[in-house]
C-alpha positions in Angstrom: 47.4 -40.5 -130.4 43.8 -41.7 -130.2 41.8 -40.8 -127.1 39.8 -43.9 -126.3 39.5 -43.7 -122.5 39.0 -40.8 -120.1 39.0 -41.3 -116.3 36.9 -38.8 -114.4 37.7 -38.5 -110.7 35.2 -36.7 -108.4 37.3 -35.6 -105.5 36.7 -36.7 -101.9 33.7 -38.8 -101.0 32.4 -41.0 -98.2 33.9 -40.0 -94.8 35.8 -37.2 -96.6 33.3 -34.4 -97.3 36.0 -32.0 -98.8 35.2 -28.3 -98.3 31.9 -27.7 -96.4 29.8 -24.7 -97.2 26.3 -23.5 -96.2 25.2 -24.8 -99.6 26.5 -28.4 -99.1 29.5 -30.6 -99.3 32.2 -30.4 -102.0 32.1 -34.2 -102.4 28.4 -34.1 -103.5 28.9 -31.1 -105.8 31.8 -32.5 -107.7 30.2 -35.9 -108.0 27.2 -34.3 -109.7 29.4 -32.3 -112.1 31.6 -35.3 -112.9 28.7 -37.6 -113.8 27.3 -34.8 -116.1 30.7 -34.5 -117.8 30.8 -38.3 -118.3 27.2 -38.3 -119.6 28.0 -35.6 -122.2 31.1 -37.5 -123.4 29.3 -40.8 -123.7 26.4 -39.2 -125.5 28.1 -36.9 -128.0 31.5 -38.6 -128.5 30.9 -42.3 -129.3 33.9 -44.4 -129.1 35.3 -42.8 -125.9 35.0 -44.9 -122.8 34.3 -43.1 -119.6 35.6 -44.6 -116.3 34.8 -43.0 -112.9 37.0 -43.4 -109.9 33.7 -43.2 -108.0 30.2 -42.9 -109.1 28.6 -42.9 -105.6 29.4 -41.4 -102.2 32.3 -43.6 -101.2 35.8 -42.9 -100.0 38.6 -43.7 -102.4 42.3 -43.4 -101.4 44.4 -41.0 -103.5 46.8 -43.6 -104.6 44.0 -45.9 -105.8 42.6 -43.2 -108.0 45.8 -43.2 -110.0 45.8 -47.0 -110.0 42.3 -47.0 -111.5 43.4 -44.7 -114.3 46.5 -46.7 -115.0 44.6 -50.0 -114.9 42.2 -48.8 -117.6 45.0 -47.4 -119.7 43.5 -43.9 -119.4 44.3 -41.4 -122.2 43.1 -38.5 -120.0 42.7 -38.2 -116.2 40.4 -35.3 -114.9 40.0 -34.8 -111.2 37.2 -32.4 -110.3 37.2 -30.4 -107.1 35.8 -27.2 -105.5 37.9 -24.7 -103.6 37.2 -23.3 -100.2 38.9 -20.9 -97.8 38.2 -19.3 -94.4 38.2 -16.0 -96.4 34.9 -15.8 -98.3 36.1 -13.2 -100.8 38.1 -15.2 -103.4 36.2 -16.6 -106.3 36.9 -18.1 -109.7 38.1 -21.3 -111.4 41.6 -22.7 -111.8 43.1 -25.8 -113.2 46.3 -27.6 -112.0 48.8 -29.8 -113.6 51.5 -31.8 -111.8 54.5 -29.8 -110.9 56.3 -27.9 -108.2 55.6 -24.2 -108.0 58.7 -22.2 -107.0 56.5 -20.1 -104.7 54.2 -21.2 -102.0 51.1 -19.3 -103.3 49.2 -22.5 -104.1 50.3 -24.3 -100.9 47.0 -23.9 -99.1 45.1 -25.7 -101.9 47.8 -28.4 -102.0 47.7 -29.0 -98.3 43.9 -29.3 -98.3 43.7 -31.8 -101.2 46.7 -33.9 -100.1 45.6 -34.0 -96.4 43.1 -36.6 -97.5 45.8 -39.2 -97.1 45.6 -38.8 -93.3 42.1 -40.3 -93.5 43.4 -43.5 -95.2 43.9 -46.5 -92.9 47.4 -47.4 -94.2 48.7 -44.0 -95.3 52.1 -44.5 -93.7 52.6 -47.6 -95.7 51.5 -46.0 -98.9 53.2 -42.6 -98.5 56.0 -43.2 -96.0 56.6 -40.4 -93.6 55.2 -37.8 -95.9 53.5 -34.9 -94.0 51.1 -33.0 -96.3 51.2 -30.0 -94.0 55.0 -29.6 -94.3 56.5 -27.5 -97.1 59.8 -29.4 -96.7 58.1 -32.7 -97.4 57.4 -31.7 -101.0 61.0 -31.7 -102.0 60.4 -35.3 -103.2 58.4 -33.9 -106.0 61.4 -32.1 -107.5 62.6 -35.5 -108.7 59.5 -36.0 -110.7 59.4 -35.4 -114.4 56.0 -35.1 -116.0 56.3 -36.5 -119.5 52.7 -35.4 -120.2 53.1 -31.9 -119.0 52.5 -30.2 -122.4 49.3 -32.1 -123.1 48.1 -31.6 -119.5 48.6 -27.8 -119.8 46.8 -27.7 -123.2 43.7 -29.4 -121.8 43.8 -27.2 -118.7 44.0 -24.1 -120.9 41.0 -25.2 -122.9 39.0 -25.8 -119.8 39.9 -22.4 -118.4 38.9 -20.8 -121.7 35.5 -22.4 -121.5 35.0 -21.4 -117.9 35.9 -17.8 -118.7 34.3 -17.3 -122.2 31.2 -19.6 -122.0 30.3 -19.6 -118.4 31.6 -16.2 -117.4 33.7 -17.4 -114.4 36.8 -15.6 -113.2 39.9 -17.1 -114.8 42.4 -17.8 -112.1 44.7 -19.6 -114.6 46.6 -22.8 -115.2 49.0 -23.7 -112.4 51.5 -26.3 -111.3 51.3 -27.9 -107.9 52.3 -31.2 -106.3 49.0 -33.1 -105.9 49.2 -36.8 -105.0 46.2 -37.6 -107.1 48.1 -36.6 -110.2 51.5 -37.8 -109.2 51.6 -41.4 -110.5 49.2 -41.1 -113.4 50.7 -42.5 -116.6 48.6 -40.1 -118.8 47.9 -36.4 -119.2 46.4 -35.5 -115.9 44.7 -32.4 -114.5 42.9 -31.3 -111.3 40.1 -28.8 -111.9 38.9 -26.5 -109.1 35.6 -25.3 -110.4 35.2 -22.4 -108.0 35.1 -21.3 -104.4 32.1 -22.7 -102.5 33.3 -20.6 -99.6 32.3 -17.5 -101.6 28.6 -16.9 -101.1 27.7 -15.9 -104.6 29.9 -18.5 -106.3 28.8 -21.2 -103.9 25.2 -20.6 -104.6 25.8 -20.7 -108.4 27.9 -23.9 -108.3 25.4 -25.8 -106.2 22.5 -24.8 -108.4 21.3 -27.2 -111.2 22.2 -24.5 -113.8 25.7 -24.0 -112.3 26.4 -27.8 -112.4 25.2 -28.0 -116.0 27.3 -25.0 -117.1 30.5 -26.2 -115.4 30.1 -29.7 -116.7 29.3 -28.4 -120.2 32.5 -26.3 -120.1 34.7 -29.3 -119.1 33.1 -31.4 -121.8 33.5 -28.8 -124.5 37.2 -28.4 -123.6 37.7 -32.2 -123.7 35.9 -32.3 -127.1 38.2 -29.6 -128.5 41.3 -31.3 -127.1 40.2 -34.6 -128.8 39.6 -32.9 -132.1 43.0 -31.3 -132.0 44.6 -34.7 -131.6 42.3 -37.1 -133.4 40.6 -35.0 -136.0 36.9 -33.9 -136.6 34.0 -35.7 -134.9 31.0 -37.2 -136.6 28.9 -34.2 -137.9 25.6 -36.0 -136.8 26.7 -36.1 -133.2 27.7 -32.5 -133.3 24.3 -31.5 -134.7 22.6 -33.5 -131.9 24.8 -31.9 -129.3 24.0 -28.4 -130.6 20.3 -29.1 -130.3 20.4 -30.7 -126.8 23.3 -29.6 -124.7 22.8 -26.6 -122.5 24.5 -23.4 -123.8 25.3 -20.9 -121.1 24.9 -17.3 -121.9 28.1 -15.3 -121.2 27.6 -13.1 -118.2 30.9 -12.5 -116.5 30.5 -12.3 -112.8 33.8 -10.3 -112.5 32.4 -7.5 -114.7 30.6 -6.1 -111.6 32.2 -3.1 -110.0 33.0 -3.6 -106.3 34.1 -1.2 -103.6 36.6 -2.1 -100.8 38.2 -0.2 -98.0 42.0 0.2 -98.2 43.6 0.7 -94.8 47.2 -0.3 -95.1 50.2 -0.7 -97.5 53.6 -2.2 -97.1 56.8 -2.7 -99.2 56.7 -6.4 -98.1 53.8 -8.9 -97.9 52.0 -9.3 -94.6 50.5 -12.6 -93.6 46.7 -12.5 -94.0 45.8 -13.2 -90.4 43.3 -11.3 -88.3 45.8 -10.6 -85.5 48.1 -8.9 -88.0 45.3 -6.4 -88.8 44.0 -5.7 -85.3 41.2 -8.2 -85.6 40.0 -7.5 -89.1 39.1 -10.8 -90.7 39.0 -11.8 -94.4 41.5 -9.1 -95.4 42.6 -9.2 -99.1 45.9 -8.2 -100.6 46.7 -6.6 -104.0 49.8 -5.2 -105.5 50.3 -1.8 -107.1 53.6 -0.3 -108.2 55.5 -3.0 -106.3 53.7 -2.1 -103.0 51.4 -4.6 -101.2 48.1 -3.0 -100.3 45.4 -4.4 -97.9 41.7 -4.0 -98.2 38.7 -5.0 -96.2 35.0 -5.5 -97.2 33.4 -5.9 -100.6 30.3 -4.2 -101.7 28.7 -3.2 -105.0 26.8 -0.4 -103.2 29.0 2.6 -102.3 26.7 3.6 -99.4 27.3 0.2 -97.8 31.0 0.4 -98.2 31.0 3.8 -96.6 29.5 2.2 -93.5 32.3 -0.3 -93.4 34.8 2.5 -93.9 33.5 4.2 -90.8 34.1 1.0 -88.8 37.6 0.5 -90.2 38.6 4.1 -89.4 38.1 3.3 -85.7 41.2 1.2 -86.1 42.9 2.8 -89.1 41.9 6.5 -89.3 43.2 7.0 -92.8 41.3 4.2 -94.4 39.7 5.1 -97.7 37.5 3.6 -100.4 38.9 2.0 -103.6 37.1 0.4 -106.5 37.8 -2.6 -108.7 36.5 -4.1 -111.9 37.7 -7.4 -113.3 40.2 -7.5 -110.4 41.7 -4.3 -111.7 41.7 -1.1 -109.7 39.8 1.8 -111.2 39.0 5.3 -110.0 35.9 6.0 -107.9 34.7 8.3 -110.6 35.0 5.5 -113.2 33.3 3.1 -110.8 30.3 5.5 -110.3 30.1 6.0 -114.0 30.0 2.3 -114.6 27.2 1.8 -112.0 25.2 4.7 -113.5 25.4 3.1 -117.0 
């Protein structure tokens, strides 16, 4: 297989802003990142044609994005997005390939991205009676067989490796989900969620010029590795030029930081993360330990600040106590304090 054409798809656009954060619109962020990825490919890998589904702030229907890829005989299709939730706590990057997850853990992301069809003028003609908000509607995807699944997963893994090892982002993994934008592509196709712009720290990083450069560089390097695996080594002259000019992020893992949270409840069964379920506490997080679901509130790197939050939570849950995490793994308070001291 020779990789001659890559189609880069900046999500959303025009009347569809995507996720909105205090730092800006998803549509603008992913367009900037996508153009940088394409620029790197064109500059450092001659012979690969880059096609964009959009290069300006315009609205492109989901089905037309796949049509663009197929029309240009794309060898790779990369759709770039940014995540966002009402809960500002989650952070990290994840990459999706076409498929139907047996659980509904990715359904919120799927609903958000597929709901774009409702903004299309003729969506009923293009998608029938499909309701992107209904889990039952996705049964149609069980009939779909992705012949490029293996290649899609490999490129996704390379991208996640770059995000984690070169840019220091939290690795949320490679996942399968039924995205319309991937559905009818006739080539290996992936959807990249570069991070959560609803998370204050991650949002600020992603919208910065440095953040955009780092994330674009990571996607480019993964694409380069993928091409080398399939087509063989690149021209050494171009590699030397790249090493001199392309930005090289220093690894500084954001998840290495110790954080404190207030645990206030545990349950043998999962509880919906809604404020009314927790007596008004918003942005509650869940983690599992010994097959028990545990619920925490707040997130601070300063133990004195989390103690203040603990006092407030104890007005509702008198037994609430402080727990500590590093790299999303629970550690003892003693270990956490030692880490901070060091």
